[in-house]
MIDREN-821006 format. One record per residue: residue in one letter; chain; x, y, z of N, C-alpha, C, O in turn. Coordinates in Angstrom, 3 decimals, always signed. Layout:
<recs>
<'A' 'A' <X Y Z> <X Y Z> <X Y Z> <X Y Z>>,
...
</recs>
This chain:
<recs>
<'M' 'A' <+28.266 -20.099 +10.891> <+26.946 -19.723 +11.302> <+25.957 -20.542 +10.503> <+26.079 -20.647 +9.283>>,
<'M' 'A' <+25.000 -21.112 +11.161> <+23.959 -21.889 +10.496> <+22.712 -21.029 +10.392> <+22.411 -20.237 +11.285>>,
<'I' 'A' <+21.992 -21.194 +9.293> <+20.782 -20.432 +9.037> <+19.700 -21.401 +8.621> <+19.965 -22.326 +7.854>>,
<'T' 'A' <+18.480 -21.209 +9.111> <+17.356 -21.996 +8.634> <+16.387 -21.074 +7.936> <+16.211 -19.926 +8.344>>,
<'H' 'A' <+15.753 -21.569 +6.882> <+14.833 -20.797 +6.046> <+13.390 -21.062 +6.458> <+13.026 -22.205 +6.735>>,
<'H' 'A' <+12.574 -20.030 +6.501> <+11.128 -20.132 +6.664> <+10.503 -19.094 +5.760> <+11.026 -17.986 +5.648>>,
<'T' 'A' <+9.402 -19.420 +5.112> <+8.725 -18.434 +4.280> <+7.658 -17.744 +5.109> <+6.826 -18.402 +5.732>>,
<'V' 'A' <+7.680 -16.422 +5.116> <+6.742 -15.620 +5.882> <+6.201 -14.530 +4.971> <+6.932 -13.605 +4.617>>,
<'S' 'A' <+4.953 -14.623 +4.593> <+4.303 -13.584 +3.783> <+5.119 -13.181 +2.569> <+5.291 -11.991 +2.307>>,
<'G' 'A' <+5.622 -14.151 +1.827> <+6.372 -13.859 +0.621> <+7.810 -13.453 +0.866> <+8.536 -13.186 -0.092>>,
<'A' 'A' <+8.242 -13.397 +2.096> <+9.626 -13.059 +2.414> <+10.232 -14.225 +3.170> <+9.522 -14.988 +3.826>>,
<'A' 'A' <+11.511 -14.357 +3.080> <+12.201 -15.419 +3.796> <+12.676 -14.875 +5.135> <+13.433 -13.906 +5.182>>,
<'A' 'A' <+12.234 -15.495 +6.220> <+12.730 -15.125 +7.548> <+13.814 -16.131 +7.904> <+13.599 -17.338 +7.791>>,
<'L' 'A' <+14.948 -15.659 +8.321> <+16.069 -16.518 +8.637> <+16.342 -16.442 +10.125> <+16.538 -15.365 +10.686>>,
<'E' 'A' <+16.350 -17.593 +10.743> <+16.684 -17.649 +12.165> <+18.146 -18.019 +12.288> <+18.568 -19.083 +11.835>>,
<'L' 'A' <+18.907 -17.152 +12.893> <+20.317 -17.400 +13.090> <+20.499 -18.186 +14.378> <+19.830 -17.909 +15.375>>,
<'L' 'A' <+21.386 -19.152 +14.367> <+21.602 -19.941 +15.567> <+22.086 -19.097 +16.730> <+21.968 -19.495 +17.889>>,
<'S' 'A' <+22.628 -17.935 +16.418> <+23.078 -17.041 +17.479> <+21.908 -16.367 +18.182> <+22.100 -15.611 +19.135>>,
<'G' 'A' <+20.677 -16.648 +17.703> <+19.507 -16.117 +18.379> <+18.816 -14.984 +17.662> <+17.655 -14.700 +17.956>>,
<'G' 'A' <+19.481 -14.325 +16.731> <+18.857 -13.224 +16.006> <+18.069 -13.726 +14.810> <+18.157 -14.894 +14.434>>,
<'T' 'A' <+17.308 -12.836 +14.228> <+16.600 -13.178 +12.999> <+16.907 -12.140 +11.940> <+17.202 -10.980 +12.226>>,
<'M' 'A' <+16.825 -12.602 +10.722> <+17.059 -11.755 +9.572> <+15.980 -12.095 +8.564> <+15.542 -13.242 +8.473>>,
<'Q' 'A' <+15.558 -11.109 +7.818> <+14.537 -11.324 +6.802> <+15.104 -10.968 +5.443> <+15.817 -9.976 +5.296>>,
<'I' 'A' <+14.783 -11.786 +4.450> <+15.093 -11.446 +3.065> <+13.768 -11.146 +2.390> <+12.838 -11.952 +2.429>>,
<'R' 'A' <+13.694 -9.972 +1.770> <+12.445 -9.530 +1.146> <+12.768 -8.677 -0.066> <+13.917 -8.298 -0.298>>,
<'D' 'A' <+11.729 -8.384 -0.833> <+11.887 -7.471 -1.958> <+12.231 -6.082 -1.431> <+11.685 -5.631 -0.424>>,
<'A' 'A' <+13.131 -5.426 -2.118> <+13.484 -4.057 -1.757> <+12.305 -3.139 -2.046> <+11.494 -3.395 -2.936>>,
<'I' 'A' <+12.235 -2.066 -1.273> <+11.231 -1.022 -1.463> <+11.965 +0.316 -1.573> <+13.127 +0.413 -1.180>>,
<'P' 'A' <+11.307 +1.340 -2.098> <+12.003 +2.634 -2.245> <+12.629 +3.150 -0.948> <+13.670 +3.805 -0.998>>,
<'D' 'A' <+12.030 +2.875 +0.200> <+12.609 +3.333 +1.465> <+13.966 +2.697 +1.766> <+14.706 +3.202 +2.610>>,
<'D' 'A' <+14.304 +1.594 +1.085> <+15.594 +0.933 +1.279> <+16.723 +1.611 +0.513> <+17.895 +1.325 +0.755>>,
<'L' 'A' <+16.378 +2.504 -0.404> <+17.397 +3.060 -1.303> <+18.537 +3.802 -0.598> <+19.676 +3.665 -1.043>>,
<'P' 'A' <+18.316 +4.571 +0.458> <+19.472 +5.203 +1.112> <+20.485 +4.178 +1.656> <+21.693 +4.391 +1.555>>,
<'A' 'A' <+20.000 +3.086 +2.223> <+20.913 +2.060 +2.736> <+21.593 +1.322 +1.585> <+22.780 +1.009 +1.670>>,
<'I' 'A' <+20.852 +1.041 +0.507> <+21.450 +0.417 -0.678> <+22.530 +1.329 -1.242> <+23.607 +0.862 -1.611>>,
<'L' 'A' <+22.249 +2.629 -1.310> <+23.220 +3.606 -1.794> <+24.491 +3.577 -0.941> <+25.597 +3.579 -1.481>>,
<'A' 'A' <+24.343 +3.551 +0.364> <+25.510 +3.538 +1.255> <+26.372 +2.289 +1.022> <+27.598 +2.384 +0.976>>,
<'I' 'A' <+25.741 +1.132 +0.876> <+26.479 -0.114 +0.622> <+27.169 -0.039 -0.730> <+28.340 -0.398 -0.856>>,
<'H' 'A' <+26.444 +0.427 -1.741> <+26.988 +0.524 -3.095> <+28.208 +1.451 -3.128> <+29.245 +1.098 -3.688>>,
<'N' 'A' <+28.079 +2.622 -2.533> <+29.192 +3.578 -2.548> <+30.369 +3.095 -1.719> <+31.516 +3.370 -2.070>>,
<'E' 'A' <+30.116 +2.386 -0.631> <+31.206 +1.826 +0.168> <+31.993 +0.830 -0.689> <+33.223 +0.799 -0.642>>,
<'A' 'A' <+31.275 +0.017 -1.473> <+31.951 -0.948 -2.359> <+32.754 -0.231 -3.439> <+33.841 -0.682 -3.800>>,
<'I' 'A' <+32.237 +0.870 -3.956> <+32.980 +1.644 -4.962> <+34.266 +2.196 -4.351> <+35.335 +2.094 -4.953>>,
<'L' 'A' <+34.168 +2.774 -3.170> <+35.315 +3.440 -2.559> <+36.364 +2.488 -1.997> <+37.547 +2.829 -1.971>>,
<'N' 'A' <+35.958 +1.301 -1.547> <+36.859 +0.464 -0.755> <+37.053 -0.953 -1.258> <+37.631 -1.780 -0.552>>,
<'S' 'A' <+36.584 -1.257 -2.467> <+36.769 -2.613 -2.980> <+36.897 -2.576 -4.499> <+36.739 -1.532 -5.132>>,
<'V' 'A' <+37.184 -3.729 -5.055> <+37.208 -3.863 -6.515> <+35.994 -4.664 -6.992> <+36.001 -5.217 -8.091>>,
<'A' 'A' <+34.958 -4.722 -6.163> <+33.734 -5.427 -6.548> <+32.969 -4.675 -7.626> <+32.348 -5.298 -8.488>>,
<'I' 'A' <+33.002 -3.359 -7.594> <+32.332 -2.523 -8.593> <+33.417 -1.749 -9.326> <+34.168 -0.991 -8.712>>,
<'W' 'A' <+33.498 -1.938 -10.635> <+34.589 -1.374 -11.413> <+34.276 +0.020 -11.903> <+34.146 +0.254 -13.105>>,
<'T' 'A' <+34.156 +0.932 -10.983> <+34.038 +2.347 -11.288> <+34.715 +3.107 -10.164> <+34.826 +2.613 -9.042>>,
<'D' 'A' <+35.164 +4.304 -10.473> <+35.858 +5.121 -9.486> <+34.964 +6.178 -8.863> <+35.309 +6.753 -7.831>>,
<'E' 'A' <+33.821 +6.438 -9.479> <+32.948 +7.527 -9.056> <+31.749 +7.003 -8.270> <+31.041 +6.108 -8.731>>,
<'T' 'A' <+31.527 +7.561 -7.092> <+30.335 +7.202 -6.332> <+29.099 +7.741 -7.048> <+29.193 +8.581 -7.943>>,
<'V' 'A' <+27.946 +7.240 -6.633> <+26.690 +7.655 -7.252> <+25.814 +8.335 -6.201> <+26.095 +8.267 -5.005>>,
<'D' 'A' <+24.751 +8.989 -6.665> <+23.846 +9.653 -5.735> <+22.517 +8.902 -5.665> <+22.298 +7.920 -6.374>>,
<'L' 'A' <+21.654 +9.384 -4.805> <+20.374 +8.712 -4.584> <+19.522 +8.694 -5.852> <+18.790 +7.731 -6.084>>,
<'A' 'A' <+19.603 +9.724 -6.661> <+18.837 +9.755 -7.914> <+19.277 +8.621 -8.842> <+18.440 +8.000 -9.498>>,
<'E' 'A' <+20.576 +8.347 -8.901> <+21.063 +7.248 -9.745> <+20.552 +5.913 -9.235> <+20.107 +5.081 -10.026>>,
<'R' 'A' <+20.608 +5.691 -7.918> <+20.114 +4.427 -7.353> <+18.603 +4.307 -7.547> <+18.102 +3.206 -7.773>>,
<'A' 'A' <+17.881 +5.401 -7.462> <+16.432 +5.365 -7.692> <+16.144 +4.984 -9.142> <+15.231 +4.200 -9.401>>,
<'A' 'A' <+16.910 +5.525 -10.089> <+16.731 +5.174 -11.504> <+17.079 +3.706 -11.741> <+16.389 +3.014 -12.489>>,
<'W' 'A' <+18.151 +3.233 -11.104> <+18.533 +1.816 -11.182> <+17.407 +0.928 -10.660> <+17.041 -0.064 -11.291>>,
<'F' 'A' <+16.867 +1.293 -9.511> <+15.791 +0.520 -8.894> <+14.551 +0.498 -9.790> <+13.951 -0.557 -9.994>>,
<'E' 'A' <+14.171 +1.648 -10.319> <+13.002 +1.733 -11.196> <+13.213 +0.931 -12.476> <+12.280 +0.294 -12.965>>,
<'S' 'A' <+14.409 +0.953 -13.016> <+14.718 +0.165 -14.208> <+14.581 -1.330 -13.919> <+14.027 -2.074 -14.728>>,
<'H' 'A' <+15.082 -1.765 -12.773> <+14.925 -3.170 -12.395> <+13.444 -3.529 -12.266> <+12.998 -4.560 -12.768>>,
<'R' 'A' <+12.707 -2.681 -11.601> <+11.273 -2.921 -11.414> <+10.557 -2.989 -12.765> <+9.763 -3.898 -13.007>>,
<'R' 'A' <+10.839 -2.031 -13.631> <+10.195 -1.946 -14.944> <+10.494 -3.181 -15.802> <+9.624 -3.643 -16.540>>,
<'H' 'A' <+11.712 -3.715 -15.711> <+12.105 -4.869 -16.511> <+11.863 -6.202 -15.807> <+12.189 -7.255 -16.355>>,
<'G' 'A' <+11.302 -6.170 -14.611> <+10.971 -7.401 -13.896> <+12.138 -8.096 -13.227> <+12.044 -9.280 -12.902>>,
<'F' 'A' <+13.243 -7.381 -13.013> <+14.397 -7.964 -12.335> <+14.270 -7.750 -10.829> <+14.021 -6.627 -10.389>>,
<'P' 'A' <+14.435 -8.798 -10.039> <+14.299 -8.641 -8.593> <+15.471 -7.896 -7.962> <+16.617 -8.006 -8.397>>,
<'V' 'A' <+15.145 -7.140 -6.930> <+16.126 -6.542 -6.027> <+15.698 -6.991 -4.634> <+14.614 -6.637 -4.170>>,
<'L' 'A' <+16.541 -7.762 -3.975> <+16.242 -8.303 -2.651> <+17.140 -7.637 -1.615> <+18.250 -7.202 -1.923>>,
<'V' 'A' <+16.645 -7.565 -0.388> <+17.441 -7.039 +0.716> <+17.405 -8.008 +1.888> <+16.436 -8.742 +2.079>>,
<'A' 'A' <+18.474 -7.995 +2.662> <+18.546 -8.725 +3.927> <+18.501 -7.681 +5.032> <+19.315 -6.758 +5.058>>,
<'V' 'A' <+17.549 -7.830 +5.942> <+17.385 -6.868 +7.028> <+17.282 -7.593 +8.361> <+16.800 -8.723 +8.438>>,
<'D' 'A' <+17.742 -6.926 +9.400> <+17.526 -7.401 +10.760> <+17.176 -6.192 +11.622> <+16.900 -5.114 +11.094>>,
<'D' 'A' <+17.185 -6.361 +12.930> <+16.813 -5.270 +13.822> <+17.732 -4.054 +13.702> <+17.347 -2.942 +14.062>>,
<'D' 'A' <+18.951 -4.270 +13.195> <+19.916 -3.178 +13.044> <+19.809 -2.481 +11.691> <+20.518 -1.507 +11.441>>,
<'G' 'A' <+18.938 -2.966 +10.825> <+18.766 -2.316 +9.527> <+19.101 -3.219 +8.366> <+19.121 -4.443 +8.492>>,
<'L' 'A' <+19.363 -2.601 +7.239> <+19.644 -3.321 +6.002> <+21.096 -3.793 +6.008> <+22.018 -2.994 +6.174>>,
<'L' 'A' <+21.287 -5.094 +5.824> <+22.608 -5.711 +5.886> <+23.253 -5.878 +4.521> <+24.478 -5.877 +4.399>>,
<'G' 'A' <+22.419 -6.022 +3.490> <+22.942 -6.232 +2.149> <+21.815 -6.290 +1.149> <+20.638 -6.338 +1.506>>,
<'Y' 'A' <+22.201 -6.285 -0.115> <+21.201 -6.391 -1.177> <+21.746 -7.253 -2.304> <+22.955 -7.438 -2.439>>,
<'A' 'A' <+20.833 -7.775 -3.108> <+21.189 -8.610 -4.250> <+20.200 -8.339 -5.366> <+19.043 -7.998 -5.116>>,
<'S' 'A' <+20.660 -8.491 -6.598> <+19.773 -8.252 -7.736> <+20.146 -9.147 -8.903> <+21.262 -9.659 -8.995>>,
<'L' 'A' <+19.187 -9.316 -9.781> <+19.422 -9.889 -11.097> <+19.325 -8.755 -12.103> <+18.527 -7.832 -11.939>>,
<'S' 'A' <+20.137 -8.830 -13.138> <+20.143 -7.823 -14.202> <+20.362 -8.535 -15.523> <+20.795 -9.687 -15.562>>,
<'A' 'A' <+20.059 -7.835 -16.598> <+20.379 -8.371 -17.920> <+21.887 -8.563 -18.004> <+22.651 -7.679 -17.617>>,
<'W' 'A' <+22.313 -9.710 -18.505> <+23.752 -9.931 -18.666> <+24.258 -9.121 -19.858> <+25.315 -8.494 -19.788>>,
<'H' 'A' <+23.508 -9.140 -20.932> <+23.759 -8.305 -22.110> <+22.412 -7.809 -22.607> <+21.386 -8.428 -22.323>>,
<'T' 'A' <+22.394 -6.729 -23.326> <+21.126 -6.135 -23.737> <+20.597 -6.649 -25.076> <+19.427 -6.423 -25.385>>,
<'K' 'A' <+21.402 -7.320 -25.868> <+20.910 -7.845 -27.140> <+19.903 -8.968 -26.886> <+20.053 -9.747 -25.945>>,
<'S' 'A' <+18.876 -9.041 -27.736> <+17.751 -9.954 -27.501> <+18.157 -11.418 -27.417> <+17.476 -12.202 -26.757>>,
<'G' 'A' <+19.227 -11.800 -28.055> <+19.664 -13.186 -27.991> <+20.091 -13.629 -26.602> <+20.186 -14.827 -26.334>>,
<'F' 'A' <+20.347 -12.678 -25.719> <+20.765 -12.981 -24.342> <+19.609 -12.865 -23.341> <+19.850 -12.874 -22.133>>,
<'R' 'A' <+18.367 -12.757 -23.810> <+17.231 -12.454 -22.937> <+16.961 -13.519 -21.876> <+16.266 -13.237 -20.899>>,
<'H' 'A' <+17.483 -14.720 -22.035> <+17.265 -15.776 -21.041> <+18.461 -15.940 -20.105> <+18.531 -16.905 -19.344>>,
<'T' 'A' <+19.396 -14.997 -20.163> <+20.591 -15.032 -19.314> <+20.618 -13.773 -18.457> <+20.464 -12.661 -18.962>>,
<'V' 'A' <+20.815 -13.960 -17.166> <+20.888 -12.834 -16.233> <+22.190 -12.903 -15.451> <+22.840 -13.946 -15.380>>,
<'E' 'A' <+22.554 -11.772 -14.870> <+23.744 -11.673 -14.034> <+23.308 -11.372 -12.605> <+22.411 -10.560 -12.381>>,
<'D' 'A' <+23.947 -12.030 -11.643> <+23.632 -11.730 -10.252> <+24.643 -10.752 -9.676> <+25.801 -10.710 -10.092>>,
<'S' 'A' <+24.177 -9.962 -8.703> <+25.030 -9.039 -7.957> <+24.641 -9.123 -6.494> <+23.456 -9.153 -6.163>>,
<'I' 'A' <+25.633 -9.162 -5.619> <+25.395 -9.242 -4.178> <+26.388 -8.312 -3.495> <+27.594 -8.400 -3.725>>,
<'Y' 'A' <+25.872 -7.419 -2.652> <+26.723 -6.490 -1.912> <+26.253 -6.429 -0.465> <+25.054 -6.389 -0.192>>,
<'L' 'A' <+27.210 -6.421 +0.458> <+26.915 -6.420 +1.892> <+27.610 -5.261 +2.594> <+28.643 -4.770 +2.139>>,
<'R' 'A' <+27.020 -4.829 +3.718> <+27.745 -3.921 +4.604> <+29.000 -4.654 +5.072> <+28.952 -5.867 +5.272>>,
<'P' 'A' <+30.108 -3.962 +5.250> <+31.351 -4.646 +5.643> <+31.194 -5.518 +6.885> <+31.755 -6.613 +6.929>>,
<'E' 'A' <+30.455 -5.070 +7.886> <+30.306 -5.861 +9.112> <+29.395 -7.073 +8.930> <+29.308 -7.914 +9.824>>,
<'A' 'A' <+28.718 -7.175 +7.794> <+27.842 -8.319 +7.519> <+28.565 -9.440 +6.773> <+28.031 -10.540 +6.638>>,
<'I' 'A' <+29.763 -9.167 +6.295> <+30.522 -10.163 +5.534> <+30.936 -11.306 +6.452> <+31.355 -11.086 +7.589>>,
<'G' 'A' <+30.814 -12.533 +5.941> <+31.235 -13.719 +6.690> <+30.198 -14.264 +7.645> <+30.501 -15.159 +8.434>>,
<'R' 'A' <+28.978 -13.746 +7.595> <+27.925 -14.196 +8.510> <+26.868 -15.054 +7.825> <+25.847 -15.367 +8.438>>,
<'G' 'A' <+27.087 -15.444 +6.566> <+26.122 -16.262 +5.843> <+25.038 -15.472 +5.139> <+24.119 -16.056 +4.564>>,
<'I' 'A' <+25.131 -14.159 +5.175> <+24.094 -13.313 +4.587> <+24.178 -13.337 +3.065> <+23.147 -13.380 +2.393>>,
<'G' 'A' <+25.376 -13.310 +2.518> <+25.536 -13.421 +1.071> <+24.995 -14.739 +0.551> <+24.365 -14.784 -0.506>>,
<'R' 'A' <+25.238 -15.808 +1.287> <+24.727 -17.137 +0.921> <+23.197 -17.121 +0.915> <+22.575 -17.652 -0.005>>,
<'A' 'A' <+22.597 -16.522 +1.924> <+21.131 -16.462 +1.995> <+20.565 -15.624 +0.853> <+19.559 -15.995 +0.247>>,
<'L' 'A' <+21.207 -14.495 +0.559> <+20.742 -13.648 -0.540> <+20.873 -14.364 -1.879> <+19.954 -14.308 -2.696>>,
<'L' 'A' <+21.997 -15.034 -2.118> <+22.179 -15.731 -3.385> <+21.157 -16.856 -3.528> <+20.608 -17.061 -4.610>>,
<'G' 'A' <+20.900 -17.586 -2.441> <+19.889 -18.646 -2.501> <+18.521 -18.110 -2.873> <+17.826 -18.693 -3.705>>,
<'A' 'A' <+18.130 -17.002 -2.260> <+16.828 -16.398 -2.563> <+16.803 -15.851 -3.986> <+15.782 -15.944 -4.667>>,
<'L' 'A' <+17.908 -15.285 -4.438> <+17.987 -14.745 -5.784> <+17.868 -15.861 -6.823> <+17.211 -15.689 -7.850>>,
<'L' 'A' <+18.499 -16.995 -6.556> <+18.410 -18.115 -7.498> <+16.999 -18.694 -7.542> <+16.558 -19.161 -8.592>>,
<'E' 'A' <+16.284 -18.671 -6.414> <+14.875 -19.081 -6.436> <+14.092 -18.184 -7.380> <+13.278 -18.672 -8.164>>,
<'R' 'A' <+14.326 -16.890 -7.316> <+13.649 -15.940 -8.208> <+14.037 -16.191 -9.660> <+13.190 -16.110 -10.550>>,
<'A' 'A' <+15.290 -16.489 -9.903> <+15.735 -16.759 -11.272> <+15.030 -17.996 -11.825> <+14.640 -18.024 -12.992>>,
<'R' 'A' <+14.870 -19.010 -10.989> <+14.182 -20.233 -11.432> <+12.703 -19.971 -11.711> <+12.114 -20.601 -12.590>>,
<'E' 'A' <+12.109 -19.048 -10.970> <+10.702 -18.695 -11.196> <+10.531 -17.885 -12.480> <+9.450 -17.881 -13.070>>,
<'G' 'A' <+11.570 -17.213 -12.907> <+11.524 -16.406 -14.125> <+11.785 -17.266 -15.345> <+11.973 -18.477 -15.233>>,
<'D' 'A' <+11.797 -16.659 -16.469> <+12.016 -17.364 -17.735> <+13.492 -17.295 -18.100> <+13.854 -16.868 -19.196>>,
<'Y' 'A' <+14.343 -17.721 -17.163> <+15.780 -17.635 -17.371> <+16.377 -19.024 -17.503> <+15.902 -19.984 -16.897>>,
<'H' 'A' <+17.408 -19.110 -18.294> <+18.082 -20.374 -18.539> <+19.423 -20.453 -17.810> <+19.809 -21.511 -17.312>>,
<'V' 'A' <+20.135 -19.307 -17.752> <+21.472 -19.275 -17.150> <+21.607 -18.027 -16.291> <+21.125 -16.954 -16.653>>,
<'V' 'A' <+22.269 -18.181 -15.144> <+22.686 -17.047 -14.318> <+24.211 -16.974 -14.420> <+24.908 -17.973 -14.242>>,
<'V' 'A' <+24.708 -15.782 -14.708> <+26.144 -15.541 -14.839> <+26.612 -14.717 -13.651> <+25.904 -13.829 -13.175>>,
<'A' 'A' <+27.802 -15.020 -13.185> <+28.458 -14.211 -12.157> <+29.785 -13.740 -12.732> <+30.675 -14.547 -13.002>>,
<'D' 'A' <+29.916 -12.435 -12.918> <+31.188 -11.831 -13.329> <+31.850 -11.301 -12.066> <+31.325 -10.393 -11.421>>,
<'I' 'A' <+33.001 -11.864 -11.712> <+33.627 -11.628 -10.407> <+35.078 -11.207 -10.608> <+35.790 -11.800 -11.418>>,
<'E' 'A' <+35.518 -10.189 -9.877> <+36.940 -9.837 -9.899> <+37.714 -11.082 -9.470> <+37.423 -11.669 -8.428>>,
<'A' 'A' <+38.694 -11.480 -10.273> <+39.353 -12.775 -10.113> <+39.989 -12.986 -8.737> <+40.160 -14.129 -8.314>>,
<'G' 'A' <+40.336 -11.922 -8.041> <+40.927 -12.065 -6.713> <+39.915 -12.240 -5.594> <+40.301 -12.416 -4.439>>,
<'N' 'A' <+38.624 -12.195 -5.914> <+37.578 -12.311 -4.893> <+37.265 -13.794 -4.642> <+36.238 -14.313 -5.079>>,
<'A' 'A' <+38.172 -14.449 -3.933> <+38.053 -15.885 -3.685> <+36.768 -16.236 -2.935> <+36.174 -17.281 -3.198>>,
<'A' 'A' <+36.330 -15.388 -2.013> <+35.114 -15.686 -1.244> <+33.891 -15.740 -2.153> <+33.052 -16.628 -2.003>>,
<'S' 'A' <+33.779 -14.806 -3.091> <+32.646 -14.810 -4.011> <+32.715 -16.004 -4.957> <+31.687 -16.606 -5.267>>,
<'I' 'A' <+33.891 -16.345 -5.408> <+34.049 -17.518 -6.277> <+33.645 -18.781 -5.524> <+32.943 -19.626 -6.078>>,
<'R' 'A' <+34.078 -18.926 -4.267> <+33.689 -20.094 -3.451> <+32.179 -20.123 -3.220> <+31.555 -21.179 -3.313>>,
<'L' 'A' <+31.591 -18.961 -2.917> <+30.150 -18.890 -2.692> <+29.394 -19.373 -3.928> <+28.497 -20.209 -3.818>>,
<'H' 'A' <+29.746 -18.861 -5.082> <+29.048 -19.270 -6.296> <+29.282 -20.747 -6.609> <+28.358 -21.436 -7.041>>,
<'A' 'A' <+30.488 -21.237 -6.400> <+30.767 -22.655 -6.628> <+29.920 -23.536 -5.710> <+29.476 -24.610 -6.118>>,
<'A' 'A' <+29.694 -23.088 -4.474> <+28.874 -23.861 -3.526> <+27.434 -24.014 -4.013> <+26.746 -24.955 -3.619>>,
<'F' 'A' <+26.975 -23.100 -4.862> <+25.629 -23.183 -5.427> <+25.617 -23.879 -6.781> <+24.580 -23.925 -7.443>>,
<'G' 'A' <+26.758 -24.420 -7.200> <+26.818 -25.166 -8.449> <+27.267 -24.379 -9.660> <+27.258 -24.906 -10.772>>,
<'F' 'A' <+27.663 -23.124 -9.471> <+28.197 -22.353 -10.595> <+29.507 -22.994 -11.047> <+30.316 -23.430 -10.227>>,
<'E' 'A' <+29.699 -23.044 -12.349> <+30.947 -23.561 -12.895> <+31.787 -22.416 -13.438> <+31.261 -21.436 -13.965>>,
<'L' 'A' <+33.088 -22.555 -13.301> <+34.026 -21.576 -13.822> <+34.072 -21.709 -15.340> <+34.295 -22.799 -15.866>>,
<'T' 'A' <+33.861 -20.598 -16.041> <+33.925 -20.646 -17.496> <+35.191 -20.005 -18.032> <+35.570 -20.253 -19.176>>,
<'G' 'A' <+35.847 -19.190 -17.230> <+37.107 -18.609 -17.671> <+37.429 -17.301 -16.982> <+36.610 -16.734 -16.259>>,
<'T' 'A' <+38.635 -16.841 -17.223> <+39.101 -15.568 -16.684> <+39.719 -14.769 -17.819> <+40.552 -15.269 -18.575>>,
<'V' 'A' <+39.293 -13.520 -17.922> <+39.841 -12.613 -18.916> <+40.791 -11.675 -18.169> <+40.392 -10.987 -17.230>>,
<'R' 'A' <+42.029 -11.662 -18.594> <+43.076 -10.921 -17.897> <+43.086 -9.434 -18.258> <+42.929 -9.051 -19.418>>,
<'E' 'A' <+43.274 -8.618 -17.230> <+43.528 -7.181 -17.370> <+42.497 -6.450 -18.233> <+42.857 -5.673 -19.117>>,
<'V' 'A' <+41.218 -6.704 -17.970> <+40.157 -6.037 -18.739> <+39.560 -4.842 -18.004> <+38.750 -4.115 -18.579>>,
<'G' 'A' <+39.938 -4.626 -16.759> <+39.471 -3.479 -15.990> <+40.613 -2.889 -15.196> <+41.686 -3.480 -15.068>>,
<'T' 'A' <+40.352 -1.703 -14.666> <+41.374 -1.062 -13.842> <+40.707 -0.310 -12.698> <+39.633 +0.274 -12.847>>,
<'K' 'A' <+41.374 -0.343 -11.563> <+40.903 +0.392 -10.393> <+42.058 +0.478 -9.404> <+42.881 -0.433 -9.316>>,
<'F' 'A' <+42.113 +1.570 -8.671> <+43.161 +1.781 -7.668> <+44.561 +1.636 -8.270> <+45.492 +1.202 -7.591>>,
<'G' 'A' <+44.702 +2.004 -9.551> <+46.007 +1.997 -10.194> <+46.522 +0.625 -10.589> <+47.714 +0.470 -10.851>>,
<'R' 'A' <+45.652 -0.375 -10.639> <+46.116 -1.703 -11.065> <+45.106 -2.330 -12.022> <+43.925 -1.985 -12.027>>,
<'W' 'A' <+45.604 -3.255 -12.825> <+44.755 -3.973 -13.752> <+43.984 -5.055 -13.014> <+44.490 -5.659 -12.068>>,
<'L' 'A' <+42.744 -5.297 -13.459> <+41.880 -6.299 -12.828> <+41.521 -7.388 -13.839> <+41.305 -7.119 -15.021>>,
<'D' 'A' <+41.463 -8.604 -13.347> <+41.050 -9.751 -14.150> <+39.598 -10.085 -13.817> <+39.171 -9.934 -12.673>>,
<'L' 'A' <+38.844 -10.536 -14.813> <+37.437 -10.861 -14.637> <+37.230 -12.357 -14.787> <+37.514 -12.936 -15.836>>,
<'T' 'A' <+36.728 -12.979 -13.716> <+36.370 -14.399 -13.753> <+34.879 -14.499 -13.970> <+34.094 -13.828 -13.300>>,
<'T' 'A' <+34.491 -15.345 -14.917> <+33.080 -15.569 -15.205> <+32.690 -16.974 -14.794> <+33.392 -17.943 -15.086>>,
<'M' 'A' <+31.555 -17.068 -14.110> <+30.988 -18.357 -13.696> <+29.550 -18.399 -14.198> <+28.934 -17.357 -14.421>>,
<'R' 'A' <+29.016 -19.607 -14.375> <+27.648 -19.745 -14.865> <+26.943 -20.882 -14.155> <+27.560 -21.860 -13.732>>,
<'L' 'A' <+25.637 -20.730 -14.036> <+24.788 -21.773 -13.485> <+23.611 -21.957 -14.428> <+22.822 -21.035 -14.633>>,
<'A' 'A' <+23.493 -23.160 -15.006> <+22.345 -23.484 -15.850> <+21.174 -23.835 -14.926> <+21.315 -24.658 -14.022>>,
<'L' 'A' <+20.034 -23.211 -15.158> <+18.878 -23.411 -14.298> <+17.988 -24.555 -14.760> <+17.214 -25.096 -13.971>>,
<'A' 'A' <+18.091 -24.926 -16.023> <+17.212 -25.990 -16.544> <+18.010 -27.198 -16.925> <+17.446 -28.192 -17.382>>,
</recs>
């Protein structure tokens, strides 16, 4: 699927060659129920989020407010059918020495996977990172998630290493692959 970018009132409108359009914009509080549904689906059915417990709307609202308060963007991809996915930047570590390093996160509705939406969200997120006072964007990815590793590599992220068996989910050990992109 090919996508072309256009800037419309501070949001990116994407024209899909299939004829539809999708918009990438800053998330708003009204998006939180859809963000919650995507987040919990990833918790229940994937190893993208390393926790076993789903969260409620109050937790997602606190997460959103924390991002807003700290100046971290939360972006959403929407079309006529609703919210397709979301992406955010977060502190990679909380100690002050890491203040110029952020971590990206991208989550999609299952039916949105493979349509170029993750690529569009990551591109918009990296634009925001470049506008901020950040030096490096880190991607911590479950090592078996080849699609996410390929996506990040396509944007110039380099593989920095894999730490074996540092997480667990669904009764198995998980490996963590870390990638980085220097912005300057």
